C-alpha positions as CSV (number, residue, x, y, z in Angstrom):
1,X,122.1,81.2,115.9
2,X,125.9,81.8,116.7
3,X,127.0,84.6,119.3
4,X,127.5,87.2,116.3
5,X,124.2,87.3,115.4
6,X,125.3,86.4,112.1
7,X,123.8,82.7,112.0
8,X,127.1,81.4,111.3
9,X,127.9,77.9,113.0
10,X,130.4,77.9,115.6
11,X,132.6,75.5,113.7
12,X,132.3,77.4,110.4
13,X,134.9,80.1,109.5
14,X,132.8,83.2,107.9
15,X,135.5,83.6,105.3
16,X,133.8,86.3,103.3
17,X,133.6,88.3,106.8
18,X,137.4,88.9,106.2
19,X,137.4,90.3,102.4
20,X,134.5,90.4,100.0
21,X,134.6,88.1,96.8
22,X,135.9,91.0,94.9
23,X,139.3,90.8,96.9
24,X,139.1,94.7,97.8
25,X,138.9,95.3,101.3
26,X,135.8,96.1,102.7
27,X,134.9,99.7,104.2
28,X,135.8,100.6,107.7
29,X,131.9,100.0,108.8
30,X,132.6,96.0,107.7
31,X,136.1,95.6,109.4
32,X,136.4,93.5,112.5
33,X,137.0,95.8,115.4
34,X,140.8,94.9,116.2
35,X,141.5,95.1,112.6
36,X,140.1,98.3,111.5
37,X,142.7,100.6,109.8
38,X,143.1,104.0,110.9
39,X,143.2,105.5,107.3
40,X,139.8,104.3,106.8
41,X,138.5,105.5,109.7
42,X,139.4,109.0,109.0
43,X,136.7,109.0,106.2
44,X,133.8,107.7,108.3
45,X,131.5,110.2,109.8
46,X,131.7,111.0,113.3
47,X,128.9,108.6,114.4
48,X,130.3,105.7,112.6
49,X,134.0,106.5,113.5
50,X,132.9,106.5,117.2
51,X,132.1,102.9,116.8
52,X,135.4,101.7,115.8
53,X,137.7,103.5,118.4
54,X,137.4,100.6,120.7
55,X,139.3,97.5,120.0
56,X,137.3,94.0,120.9
57,X,138.1,92.7,123.9
58,X,140.4,89.8,123.9
59,X,139.4,86.1,124.4
60,X,141.6,85.9,127.4
61,X,143.6,88.9,129.3
62,X,147.2,89.3,128.6
63,X,149.7,87.5,131.0
64,X,150.0,89.0,134.4
65,X,146.1,91.0,133.9
66,X,143.2,89.7,136.2
67,X,139.8,88.8,134.5
68,X,137.8,91.4,132.8
69,X,140.6,94.0,132.6
70,X,140.7,93.7,129.0
71,X,139.1,96.9,127.0
72,X,135.7,96.0,127.8
73,X,136.3,97.0,131.4
74,X,135.3,94.6,134.3
75,X,132.5,92.2,133.4
76,X,133.3,92.3,130.0
77,X,132.5,89.0,128.1
78,X,134.8,88.0,125.8
79,X,133.1,88.2,122.4
80,X,129.7,89.8,122.7
81,X,126.8,90.0,120.0
82,X,127.4,91.9,117.0
83,X,124.8,92.7,114.6
84,X,125.4,91.6,110.4
85,X,127.6,94.2,108.9
86,X,125.0,94.1,105.8
87,X,122.4,96.0,108.2
88,X,125.1,98.7,108.8
89,X,126.0,97.3,112.4
90,X,129.4,96.6,113.3
91,X,131.3,93.6,112.3
92,X,131.5,90.2,114.6
93,X,134.6,90.6,117.0
94,X,138.0,89.9,116.0
95,X,138.3,87.6,118.9
96,X,135.1,85.7,118.0
97,X,136.1,85.0,114.5
98,X,139.7,84.0,115.3
99,X,138.5,81.3,118.1
100,X,136.5,79.6,115.5
101,X,139.3,79.8,112.9
102,X,141.3,78.1,115.5
103,X,138.9,75.4,116.1
104,X,138.1,74.4,112.6
105,X,141.9,74.8,111.5
106,X,142.5,72.1,114.7
107,X,139.4,69.9,113.3
108,X,140.7,69.7,109.9
109,X,144.6,69.2,111.4
110,X,143.7,66.1,113.4
111,X,141.1,64.8,110.6
112,X,144.8,65.0,108.4
113,X,146.9,63.4,111.1
114,X,144.4,60.5,111.3
115,X,144.8,59.7,107.8
116,X,147.9,60.3,107.6
117,X,147.8,57.2,110.0
118,X,145.6,55.3,107.7
119,X,148.0,56.0,104.8
120,X,150.7,54.3,107.2
121,X,148.5,51.4,107.4
122,X,147.8,51.1,103.8
123,X,151.5,51.0,103.1
124,X,152.5,48.8,105.7
125,X,149.6,46.2,104.9
126,X,150.5,46.3,101.2
127,X,154.3,46.4,101.3
128,X,155.4,45.5,104.9
129,X,158.8,45.9,106.0
130,X,160.3,45.2,102.8
131,X,163.0,46.5,99.9
132,X,159.6,48.0,98.5
133,X,158.7,49.8,101.7
134,X,162.4,51.1,102.0
135,X,162.6,52.6,98.8
136,X,159.3,54.4,99.0
137,X,160.5,55.9,102.3
138,X,163.9,57.1,100.8
139,X,162.1,58.9,98.1
140,X,159.4,60.2,100.7
141,X,162.5,62.0,102.1
142,X,162.0,64.9,99.2
143,X,158.3,65.6,100.0
144,X,158.9,65.6,103.8
145,X,161.5,68.5,103.3
146,X,159.6,70.2,101.0
147,X,156.7,70.4,103.3
148,X,158.7,71.7,106.0
149,X,160.4,74.8,103.5
150,X,157.5,75.6,101.4
151,X,154.3,74.9,103.5
152,X,154.6,74.6,107.0
153,X,157.2,77.4,107.9
154,X,159.6,78.8,105.3
155,X,156.8,80.1,102.7
156,X,154.5,81.5,105.5
157,X,157.0,83.1,107.2
158,X,158.0,85.1,103.9
159,X,154.8,85.7,102.2
160,X,152.2,86.3,104.9
161,X,153.8,89.5,106.2
162,X,154.2,90.6,102.7
163,X,150.5,90.3,101.6
164,X,149.6,91.8,104.7
165,X,151.2,94.9,103.8
166,X,149.6,95.1,100.4
167,X,146.5,94.8,102.0
168,X,147.6,97.9,104.0
169,X,148.7,99.5,100.9
170,X,145.5,98.5,99.5
171,X,143.5,100.3,102.2
172,X,145.5,103.5,102.3
173,X,144.9,103.8,98.5
174,X,141.3,103.2,98.9
175,X,140.8,106.0,101.7
176,X,139.6,109.2,100.0
177,X,141.9,111.9,100.7
178,X,140.6,115.2,101.9
179,X,140.8,118.7,100.7
180,X,144.4,119.7,100.1
181,X,145.8,116.4,101.1
182,X,149.0,115.4,99.3
183,X,149.1,111.8,97.8
184,X,151.0,109.6,99.8
185,X,152.8,106.4,99.3
186,X,151.3,103.1,100.6
187,X,153.6,103.3,103.7
188,X,152.5,107.0,104.5
189,X,155.6,108.5,102.8
190,X,155.1,110.9,100.5
191,X,156.5,110.2,96.8
192,X,159.2,112.0,95.1
193,X,157.0,114.6,93.5
194,X,158.2,114.2,90.2
195,X,154.9,112.1,89.0
196,X,151.6,114.0,88.4
197,X,148.9,112.9,90.4
198,X,146.0,111.8,88.3
199,X,142.6,110.4,88.8
200,X,143.1,106.9,87.2
201,X,142.6,104.3,89.3
202,X,146.2,103.1,90.3
203,X,147.7,99.7,90.1
204,X,146.6,97.2,93.1
205,X,149.1,96.2,95.5
206,X,147.7,92.6,96.0
207,X,147.6,92.2,92.6
208,X,150.9,93.8,91.7
209,X,152.8,91.3,94.4
210,X,150.8,88.2,93.1
211,X,152.0,89.2,89.3
212,X,155.8,89.9,90.4
213,X,156.0,86.9,92.8
214,X,153.9,83.8,91.4
215,X,155.5,83.8,87.8
216,X,159.0,83.6,89.4
217,X,158.4,81.3,92.3
218,X,156.9,78.9,89.7
219,X,159.6,78.8,87.2
220,X,162.0,78.6,90.1
221,X,160.2,75.3,91.7
222,X,159.9,73.9,88.2
223,X,163.5,74.1,87.3
224,X,164.1,72.4,90.8
225,X,161.6,69.9,90.2
226,X,163.2,69.2,86.9
227,X,167.0,69.1,88.3
228,X,165.5,66.2,91.5
229,X,164.3,64.5,89.0
230,X,167.1,64.0,86.3
231,X,169.6,63.7,89.5
232,X,167.3,61.3,91.2
233,X,169.9,58.4,91.1
234,X,172.5,60.9,92.7
235,X,170.4,61.6,95.4
236,X,169.4,57.9,96.3
237,X,172.8,57.0,96.3
238,X,173.5,59.9,98.6
239,X,170.6,59.1,100.8
240,X,170.7,55.4,100.8
241,X,174.2,53.8,99.3
242,X,173.6,50.2,100.5
243,X,170.0,49.9,99.2
244,X,169.3,46.4,97.6
245,X,167.2,47.8,94.5
246,X,168.4,51.5,93.7
247,X,166.1,51.5,90.5
248,X,163.0,51.5,92.5
249,X,163.9,54.0,94.9
250,X,165.0,56.3,91.8
251,X,161.5,55.6,90.2
252,X,159.7,56.5,93.3
253,X,162.0,59.6,93.8
254,X,161.2,61.0,90.3
255,X,157.6,60.5,91.0
256,X,157.8,62.5,94.5
257,X,160.0,65.7,92.7
258,X,156.7,67.1,91.4
259,X,156.1,68.0,95.1
260,X,159.0,70.7,94.8
261,X,156.4,72.4,92.7
262,X,153.1,71.8,93.9
263,X,154.1,72.1,97.9
264,X,155.4,75.6,96.4
265,X,152.1,76.6,95.3
266,X,150.5,75.3,97.9
267,X,152.5,77.1,100.5
268,X,152.2,80.2,98.2
269,X,148.0,79.8,98.2
270,X,148.1,79.1,102.1
271,X,150.2,82.3,103.0
272,X,147.8,84.4,100.6
273,X,144.3,83.1,101.9
274,X,145.6,83.2,105.6
275,X,146.6,87.0,105.0
276,X,142.7,87.4,103.9
277,X,142.2,85.7,107.2
278,X,140.5,82.8,105.2
279,X,141.8,79.5,107.1
280,X,139.3,76.7,106.1
281,X,141.2,75.8,102.8
282,X,144.8,76.1,104.0
283,X,143.9,73.6,107.0
284,X,142.1,71.0,104.8
285,X,145.5,70.7,102.3
286,X,146.9,67.6,104.1
287,X,143.6,65.9,104.1
288,X,143.1,66.1,100.6
289,X,146.9,65.2,100.3
290,X,146.4,62.0,102.1
291,X,143.3,61.1,100.2
292,X,145.3,61.1,97.0
293,X,148.1,58.7,98.5
294,X,145.4,56.3,100.0
295,X,143.3,56.1,97.0
296,X,146.5,55.7,94.8
297,X,147.7,53.1,96.8
298,X,144.6,51.0,97.1
299,X,143.6,51.2,93.3
300,X,147.1,50.7,91.7
301,X,149.1,48.6,94.5
302,X,148.9,45.5,92.2
303,X,149.7,46.9,88.8
304,X,152.6,49.3,90.0
305,X,153.6,48.2,93.1
306,X,155.2,50.9,95.6
307,X,155.4,53.1,92.7
308,X,151.4,53.5,93.2
309,X,152.0,55.1,96.9
310,X,154.8,57.7,95.2
311,X,152.1,58.2,92.5
312,X,149.9,59.0,95.2
313,X,152.2,61.6,96.6
314,X,152.3,63.3,93.1
315,X,148.4,63.2,92.9
316,X,147.7,64.4,96.2
317,X,149.7,67.1,96.2
318,X,147.8,68.5,93.1
319,X,144.6,68.1,95.1
320,X,146.3,70.2,98.0
321,X,146.3,72.9,95.2
322,X,143.0,72.4,94.1
323,X,141.7,72.5,97.3
324,X,142.9,76.2,97.5
325,X,142.4,77.3,94.1
326,X,138.7,78.2,94.2
327,X,138.9,80.6,97.2
328,X,142.5,82.0,96.0
329,X,140.8,83.1,92.5
330,X,137.7,84.5,94.4
331,X,140.0,86.9,96.9
332,X,142.5,87.7,94.0
333,X,141.5,90.9,92.4
334,X,141.4,89.8,88.8
335,X,139.9,92.8,87.8
336,X,141.8,96.4,88.7
337,X,139.7,97.9,91.9
338,X,138.4,101.6,91.6
339,X,140.7,103.0,94.0
340,X,139.2,106.5,95.4
341,X,142.1,108.1,96.2
342,X,143.8,109.7,93.3
343,X,147.2,107.6,92.8
344,X,150.6,109.2,91.8
345,X,151.8,106.9,89.0
346,X,155.6,106.6,88.4
347,X,158.0,104.7,90.7
348,X,155.7,104.0,93.5
349,X,153.7,101.5,91.2
350,X,157.0,99.6,90.4
351,X,158.0,99.6,94.1
352,X,154.3,98.4,95.3
353,X,155.3,95.1,95.6
354,X,158.1,94.4,98.4
355,X,161.3,93.1,97.2
356,X,161.3,89.5,98.4
357,X,165.0,89.0,97.7
358,X,167.6,86.8,99.2
359,X,168.1,89.4,102.0
360,X,164.4,88.5,103.3
361,X,164.7,84.9,102.2
362,X,167.8,84.1,103.4
363,X,167.2,84.2,107.3
364,X,163.9,82.6,106.9
365,X,165.7,79.6,105.0
366,X,168.5,79.4,107.5
367,X,165.8,79.2,110.5
368,X,163.6,76.5,108.8
369,X,166.8,74.4,108.0
370,X,168.2,74.6,111.4
371,X,164.8,73.7,112.9
372,X,164.5,70.5,110.7
373,X,168.3,69.8,111.3
374,X,167.3,68.7,115.0
375,X,165.6,65.9,113.6
376,X,168.5,65.0,111.2
377,X,171.2,65.1,114.5
378,X,168.6,62.9,116.6
379,X,168.5,60.2,113.8
380,X,172.3,60.2,113.3
381,X,172.8,59.8,117.0
382,X,170.5,57.1,117.3
383,X,171.8,55.2,114.2
384,X,174.8,54.3,116.6
385,X,172.6,52.6,119.3
386,X,171.0,49.2,119.0
387,X,168.1,48.4,116.9
388,X,164.8,49.9,117.2
389,X,166.3,52.9,118.9
390,X,165.4,55.3,116.0
391,X,161.8,53.8,115.7
392,X,161.2,54.4,119.8
393,X,162.2,58.1,119.2
394,X,160.3,58.7,115.9
395,X,157.1,57.2,117.8
396,X,157.8,59.2,120.8
397,X,158.0,62.2,118.7
398,X,154.8,61.8,116.3
399,X,152.5,61.1,119.4
400,X,154.0,63.7,121.9
401,X,154.0,66.7,119.6
402,X,150.3,66.4,118.9
403,X,149.6,69.0,121.7
404,X,152.7,71.4,120.3
405,X,150.7,71.0,117.0
406,X,147.3,71.8,118.3
407,X,148.7,74.4,120.2
408,X,150.6,76.3,117.2
409,X,146.9,76.5,115.7
410,X,146.1,79.6,117.7
411,X,149.5,81.0,116.4
412,X,148.9,80.2,112.8
413,X,145.8,81.8,112.9
414,X,146.7,85.0,114.4
415,X,150.0,85.6,112.6
416,X,148.2,87.4,109.9
417,X,146.6,89.7,112.8
418,X,150.0,90.4,113.8
419,X,151.5,90.9,110.3
420,X,148.9,93.4,109.4
421,X,149.5,95.2,112.7
422,X,153.2,95.6,112.2
423,X,152.6,96.5,108.5
424,X,150.0,99.5,110.0
425,X,152.7,100.4,112.9
426,X,150.4,99.6,115.6
427,X,152.8,98.0,117.6
428,X,150.8,98.0,120.8
429,X,148.0,95.8,119.1
430,X,150.9,93.3,117.9
431,X,152.2,93.2,121.6
432,X,148.9,92.6,123.2
433,X,148.0,89.8,120.2
434,X,151.4,88.1,120.8
435,X,150.9,87.9,124.7
436,X,147.6,86.8,124.4
437,X,148.7,83.9,121.8
438,X,151.7,82.8,124.1
439,X,149.6,82.4,126.9
440,X,147.0,80.6,125.1
441,X,149.4,78.1,123.2
442,X,151.4,77.6,126.5
443,X,148.3,76.9,128.4
444,X,147.2,74.2,125.5
445,X,150.7,72.7,125.3
446,X,151.1,72.3,128.7
447,X,148.0,70.6,129.5
448,X,149.0,67.9,126.6
449,X,152.0,67.9,128.4
450,X,150.6,66.9,131.7
451,X,148.6,63.9,129.9
452,X,151.8,62.7,128.1
453,X,153.7,62.6,131.3
454,X,150.7,60.8,133.4
455,X,150.0,58.1,130.7
456,X,152.4,57.5,128.2
457,X,152.6,53.7,128.6
458,X,148.5,53.7,128.1
459,X,148.7,56.0,125.0
460,X,151.3,54.0,123.5
461,X,149.8,50.8,124.1
462,X,146.4,51.8,122.5
463,X,148.0,53.3,119.2
464,X,150.6,50.7,118.6
465,X,151.2,47.8,120.6
466,X,149.9,44.9,118.3
467,X,151.6,42.4,115.8
468,X,155.5,43.0,116.0
469,X,155.1,46.0,118.3
470,X,155.4,43.8,121.6
471,X,155.6,45.3,125.3
472,X,159.0,46.0,125.8
473,X,158.3,48.4,122.9
474,X,155.5,50.1,124.5
475,X,157.7,50.4,127.6
476,X,160.6,51.6,125.9
477,X,158.9,54.4,123.7
478,X,156.7,55.6,126.5
479,X,159.9,56.2,128.4
480,X,161.4,58.2,125.6
481,X,157.9,60.0,125.2
482,X,157.9,61.7,128.7
483,X,161.4,62.8,128.6
484,X,160.7,64.3,125.2
485,X,157.6,66.1,126.7
486,X,159.8,67.9,128.9
487,X,160.8,70.1,125.8
488,X,157.2,70.1,124.3
489,X,157.0,73.9,125.7
490,X,160.1,74.7,124.0
491,X,159.2,73.4,120.5
492,X,155.8,75.3,121.1
493,X,157.1,78.6,122.2
494,X,159.9,78.4,119.1
495,X,156.9,78.2,116.8
496,X,154.8,80.7,118.5
497,X,158.1,83.3,119.2
498,X,159.6,82.8,115.5
499,X,156.3,84.2,113.7
500,X,156.5,88.1,115.1
501,X,160.2,88.4,114.3
502,X,159.4,87.6,110.7
503,X,156.2,89.5,110.7
504,X,158.1,92.6,109.6
505,X,159.3,93.1,106.0
506,X,163.0,94.2,107.2
507,X,165.1,91.2,107.0
508,X,166.1,89.6,110.7
509,X,168.7,87.0,111.5
510,X,168.0,86.6,115.3
511,X,165.7,83.6,114.9
512,X,168.3,81.9,112.6
513,X,170.9,82.7,115.4
514,X,168.9,81.6,118.2
515,X,167.8,78.2,116.5
516,X,171.7,77.6,115.4
517,X,172.5,78.3,118.8
518,X,170.1,75.8,120.2
519,X,171.0,73.3,117.5
520,X,174.9,73.5,118.9
521,X,173.4,72.7,122.2
522,X,171.5,69.5,121.1
523,X,174.5,68.3,119.7
524,X,176.8,68.8,122.2
525,X,174.1,67.4,124.8
526,X,173.5,64.6,122.6
527,X,177.1,63.5,122.1
528,X,177.4,63.5,125.6
529,X,174.3,62.2,126.9
530,X,173.6,59.1,124.1
531,X,176.4,56.9,125.5
532,X,175.6,56.8,128.8
533,X,171.7,57.2,128.7
534,X,171.0,56.2,125.1
535,X,167.8,57.1,123.5
536,X,166.8,59.0,126.6
537,X,169.9,60.8,126.6
538,X,168.5,61.8,122.8
539,X,165.3,63.3,123.9
540,X,167.0,64.9,127.0
541,X,169.4,66.8,124.4
542,X,166.5,68.2,122.3
543,X,164.7,69.3,125.1
544,X,167.5,71.3,126.0
545,X,168.3,72.3,122.6
546,X,164.9,73.5,122.0
547,X,164.4,75.0,125.2
548,X,167.3,77.1,124.8
549,X,165.9,78.3,121.5
550,X,162.9,79.3,123.1
551,X,164.5,81.3,125.9
552,X,166.6,83.4,123.5
553,X,163.7,83.8,121.3
554,X,161.8,85.4,124.0
555,X,164.2,87.9,125.4
556,X,165.3,88.9,122.0
557,X,161.6,89.4,120.9
558,X,160.5,92.3,122.9
559,X,163.9,94.5,122.2
560,X,163.5,94.0,118.2
561,X,160.4,93.3,117.1
562,X,157.4,93.5,119.6
563,X,157.8,94.9,122.6
564,X,156.4,92.4,124.7
565,X,156.3,92.0,128.5
566,X,158.7,89.1,128.6
567,X,159.1,88.9,132.5
568,X,155.2,88.7,132.8
569,X,154.9,86.3,129.9
570,X,157.5,84.2,131.7
571,X,155.6,84.2,135.3
572,X,152.3,83.2,133.6
573,X,154.2,80.3,131.7
574,X,155.8,79.3,135.0
575,X,152.2,79.2,136.8
576,X,151.0,77.2,133.9
577,X,154.4,75.0,134.2
578,X,153.5,74.2,138.1
579,X,150.2,73.1,137.2
580,X,151.1,70.7,134.2
581,X,153.3,69.0,136.6
582,X,151.0,68.8,139.2
583,X,148.3,67.2,137.0
584,X,150.9,65.1,135.0
585,X,152.1,63.3,138.8
586,X,148.5,62.9,139.9
587,X,148.0,61.1,136.5
588,X,151.0,59.1,136.7
589,X,150.1,57.8,140.2
590,X,146.3,56.9,139.1
591,X,147.2,55.4,135.6
592,X,147.8,51.9,137.0
593,X,144.4,51.7,139.0
594,X,142.7,50.7,135.7
595,X,144.3,47.7,134.2
596,X,142.9,48.1,130.7
597,X,144.9,50.5,128.9
598,X,142.0,52.4,127.0
599,X,139.6,52.6,130.0
600,X,142.8,53.8,132.0
601,X,143.7,56.4,129.0
602,X,139.6,57.5,129.1
603,X,139.8,58.2,132.7
604,X,143.1,60.1,132.5
605,X,141.6,62.5,129.8
606,X,139.4,63.7,132.5
607,X,141.3,63.4,135.7
608,X,144.2,65.7,134.2
609,X,142.6,68.6,132.9
610,X,140.5,68.2,136.3
611,X,143.9,68.6,138.8
612,X,145.4,71.2,135.9
613,X,142.6,73.7,136.2
614,X,142.4,73.2,139.9
615,X,145.9,73.4,140.1
616,X,145.9,76.7,138.0
617,X,143.2,78.0,140.2
618,X,145.1,77.7,143.3
619,X,148.0,79.1,141.3
620,X,146.1,82.4,140.2
621,X,146.7,81.7,136.9
622,X,145.2,84.7,134.9
623,X,144.6,82.4,131.8
624,X,142.7,79.6,133.8
625,X,141.0,81.7,135.7
626,X,139.5,83.7,132.6
627,X,138.8,80.6,130.5
628,X,136.3,79.3,133.6
629,X,134.9,82.3,134.0
630,X,134.1,82.5,130.1
631,X,132.8,78.9,130.4
632,X,130.7,79.8,133.5
633,X,129.3,82.8,131.5
634,X,128.5,80.7,128.5
635,X,126.8,77.8,130.9
636,X,124.8,80.7,132.8
637,X,123.8,82.6,129.5
638,X,122.8,79.2,127.7
639,X,125.2,79.7,124.7
């Protein structure tokens, strides 16, 4: 039995608590406390409305606040027991729901990454380092870029706010209008008065948004995929002009070109489901994707060669869609809901779906492309160094970024909450949520940074030191990874801070400006440091550039979008950084004590967190104090 009293396991996602199966927003009595809409609360009887006036207490206090200082007052637990909404009681707290969602998302992300490692091992086993593997890696550029633009960043930043606004408009239409109440639009503004009010149910905003955007998106992406298939010889010629067998690379590129369409649909479904607070299917897409690639490679490598792996990319991308399709169809309002409030039919019905034109799309695309260009700059600079430099940088990045990926799971889950608060005009609620997210994400990524600083050689030896990857490669990669770890907090903050900027439906160019500035710093520092320090200079340039972007976003967020307390956030992150440095130094000193790399790393996974939290307590970090207090209460209560 879980804390909420609903019988849901701690790792399960209560998706039906976010929205009912029919796709309509639940009544105010079934909404999570922190997500209740003011429009719906006005319709409740006084006894029920009173139960929803106070938001759910946060998991951790805002930066700079002592434990127990949240809405629940001193000694309030982060998530208290709540009766089942079906019994007429309050819905489970939003903090508990988001914690379970973040945990399940992290588990599926780690599983997808593990399957990605198996995928790479399978391709290496059957095709080694040959012309065939080179051809596949050239074709792999297409899904690699498409995933960043259409799934991970671009589509989410564009559509999560759009769906959140549509859900808010639906809730406004469902709230009954009182006597003499003037019909208003979804944003609270009255209509032009030229249309007559009728008692007929109006168009559902969510269904209207899907009808306006999804067909156009599919048409555009289909044309892009077809163009890429036709132009595959030219693409291969640009990416690898000296390839020995361009025909094989062209065939693989044409097979992987289908991901332009399938990744786009996957990203659309993911954004829609996250806006509806359904996080499990979007988190599982890379599990399905890698299963498709592994299965096709194992089954058809002897018949199709490396083309089997390219075909696996296409099959895996289709499985990504199928993973989310049932939940998407369940949450999508296929039938028109009967809205309680009489709706003015006219121009409002046409304008219900927000305009997703170039004014909104261009800043997002520019930001995502600029961020991805960091990798292109690094590889370009590394190509001037001796052989193996690109590999060392690549391995170091893949391992070091794992703490950042895990920390951003928190912001991925809470992004729809921030977007919904912005759509409702609840700026104070958005501020509290963003500040808590920054503190939690910073604590996770800095703890991971401490482990990387202390045990980088042991991590690389356990993961990669076998076969052609010898001791010298381990030492070089570990050194690069330690330097690269200096920018992990910056990478985490850029991912966390960019989401609130795009949570509003208004276009904003500031994230693209900040990212472009950081990219210029990376390029300038890279050219200045690479000649003297080699691949370590490239990693240093990356850390300087991304940290510059993070600083600009932190300073600009409070004055442009969400009024966060930038100084308090900086002080909180500074204390956590101090704890990470002490814990990393302790790990660095203790790592050589045990000669076996696996045993040393296992001991470090106990030592570093212990030193990190003890130092955090000594520095009076509110996040560490609150987390340890929460763990102590759970242990005392036996939960």
